[in-house]
Each structure stands twice: as structure tokens, then as C-alpha cells.
N, C-alpha and C positions, 0 to 999 in steps of 0.2 A: 598549856594543854588545851586541845580542842577536840570535839567529838559530837556525836548525835545520839540521843536516846530514842530507840525505835521499838514499837510493838511488833514482834515478828508475825503475829497472826493477821495484822492489817497492813504491815510494812509502812506505817505512817509514824512521823515523829511524835513524841510524847511531851507535851508542855507541862510545866509545873513539877517535874521530877527533880529530886535532890541528888547532886553528885558530890561525893566527898573523897578526899585523898587520904588513904590509910598508909602510914609509914610503917612498913613491916620491920624495919631495922630497930625502931624505937617503940613499937607496939602501941601506937597512938594515931589519932587523926591529926592532920596538920591544921593548926589554928588559923582561921581566916581564909581557908581554902575550900569552903563549901559554897556551891552555886546552885541556882535553880535554872532549869532549862527554859528557853524562850518558846515562843508560839510554834516554832517548827521542830522543837526538840533539840536544838543545838545548844552548846555551852562552850564557854572559854574560861579557863582558870589561869590567871596571870601570875608572873613572878614566882614560879614554883622552883624550889631549890633543886640543883642538879642531882641526878641519881642515875647511876649506871648499873649494869649487871656485875661488873668487876669489883669485887671487894665490898659490895653493899647488897643488901636485899632491895630489890626494886619496889616501887610503890604498887598499891592496889587501889583501884577505883571502886567505890561502893555506890550503887544507884538504888534509889527507893522512891516510892510514891504510894500514898494511901490507896488501897484497893487493887494494887499491883503486886506481883511477885518481885521481890528485890533481886538484884544480881551483882556480880563482881567482875571486874576485868583485872586479871593478874599480870605481873611482869611488865609494869609500865615504867619506862625509863625516860629521863629528861636530860637533853644535852645542852651545853652552854650556848646561849644565844639563838637557839632554834625553837620552833614551834613543833611540838609533838602532837600529831593527829592520831588519836586512838581509834578512829573509825566509829562504827556503830556499836552501841551497848544496848542489849535487849532487856526489856521488862514487859510483862504482859498482864492483862487483867486476870484476876483470880476467879471471877464468876464464870460458872459453866464449864470449868476445866476438870479433867479427871486424871488419875494417876497413870503412869506409863513406865517404860523401861528405856535404857540407853544401851545401844549395841554398836558394834563396828568390827572392822578387820584391821589388824596391825600388820603393816608391811615395811620392809626395808626400802627406804627412799631411793637407794642406788640400784638395787637389784630387782625390786618389786616382789621378792620372795616373802611369803608370810612368815611372821615371827611367833613361834610358840614360846611358852613360858614368859610372856610379857604380862605385866600387871597394869590394869586400868583402874585408876583411883578416881571416883566420881565425887565431886564436892559442890555443894550449892547451899544457898541460904535455907532451902527447903529440906535438906537432908544430905546423906552421903552413902556411898557403897564402894565396894572393891570387888574386883573379879579378875581371874587369871585365864589367859589363853592356853591351849594345850595342843599337842600334835594332832589329836583326834578332831579338833575343831578348826584346823587349818588357819590358825591365827585370829579366829573370830572370838568376840566376847559379847555377852549380854548380861545386864544386871539380873540377879536372881530374886530381887525384891522389887516391888512396885515403888516408884519414887513419886513424891508429891509433885503436882504441876509446878513448873518454875524454870528458871534458867540455871544451868550447871556448867562447871568446868570439868573436863576430862583430862587427866594426866596419865600418859603412857610411860612406863619405865621398863627397862630391860638392861641387864648387865652387859657392858660393852657398848652401849648406845647412849646418846644424849637423850634426856627426858624431853617429851613433847607435850605441850599443854594446848588444848583447844577450848577456848571460852565460847560463850553464847550458844551452848547446846540446849535446845528447847525440849522440855518434857510437857507434852499436852496430849494426853491419852485420846483425845478426840480426833487427832490427825496422825498420819504416818510420817 
């Protein structure tokens, strides 16, 4: 596995962050698979056991550093003989940040029609929330509670559709 830990407020790599692989199938961290990011925020974890979406729960990456909001990257899979690049994982300093909300619009990827009665489940190390779209909101949602500053995942569910998960959603009430 390779990737980079980034502070979304400065867009720079974060050195000294800890990246761990959580095995969701067995509910534990993989032994010996914890690394610290280098000076540019990059990391590599070698010899990770294969994990696919079919028949198994995928891995989750947990990222932390003292003085920063921790975060998670969900649905990480590893194929035989390949390097999986997970891209950027966000963490941000906690100093000077304020609470905020998460909102969006749920649309059908094929038709671009808004989807009412969808459920948005927001989960992060700093808290969680759930909200539902309705016909009167034209597929939009917004959390009805203020969330602590941090990095969240948003999972959209609707009967008859595949679930969609968006990681690296930043709550920083100081910015839009």
C-alpha cells in the first residue's frame, strides 16, 4: 500500500503521522503493519495480505498524529502482486478550528435526477450524524447538528442503488 497524508488546509504533506491497517473482517489492527510518514507525508506498507470486496470486508486505514484530527480511509482492497495507491489521506491541526456541518445533493449518476429518500450517514473520529433527503429538499441534505472539526466519511444509501462512500470530507467551520 502507498499513499500520502496531507493537511487539507495547507495542501502540504504531513510528516510523522502514523498509518495503521485495520482488518474489519477480524476486528483488529494488522500486526507489524504500522508505519510513520516521511518528510513529505508519503508512506509505504509492504507485504499486506490480499483483501478484496468480494467475500471479505475490506481494510480500513487509520491515520493519526498528536495535535491533529485523526481520520480513516474506508474500503481499501489489496490485489495479488500489485501496489495499491490509496491517494491522499487528510488530517488537519485541531488548533483554531470550529464546528461545522456537512451537506450535499444526492443524484443518480446515470440520469442526474436528484434522489429523495436517500440516507446520508456521516462518520468520523470526531463524531457521527445521519440525515435523510426528501422530495421537498430536491435531494439535498445537511446535518442538523454541528460536528466537531475533523475529517469524516459520508455514506449515501438508497434502496435499489449501490451505496456510495466519500472519504476525506473536511469539517472546518472557519471555511466553506
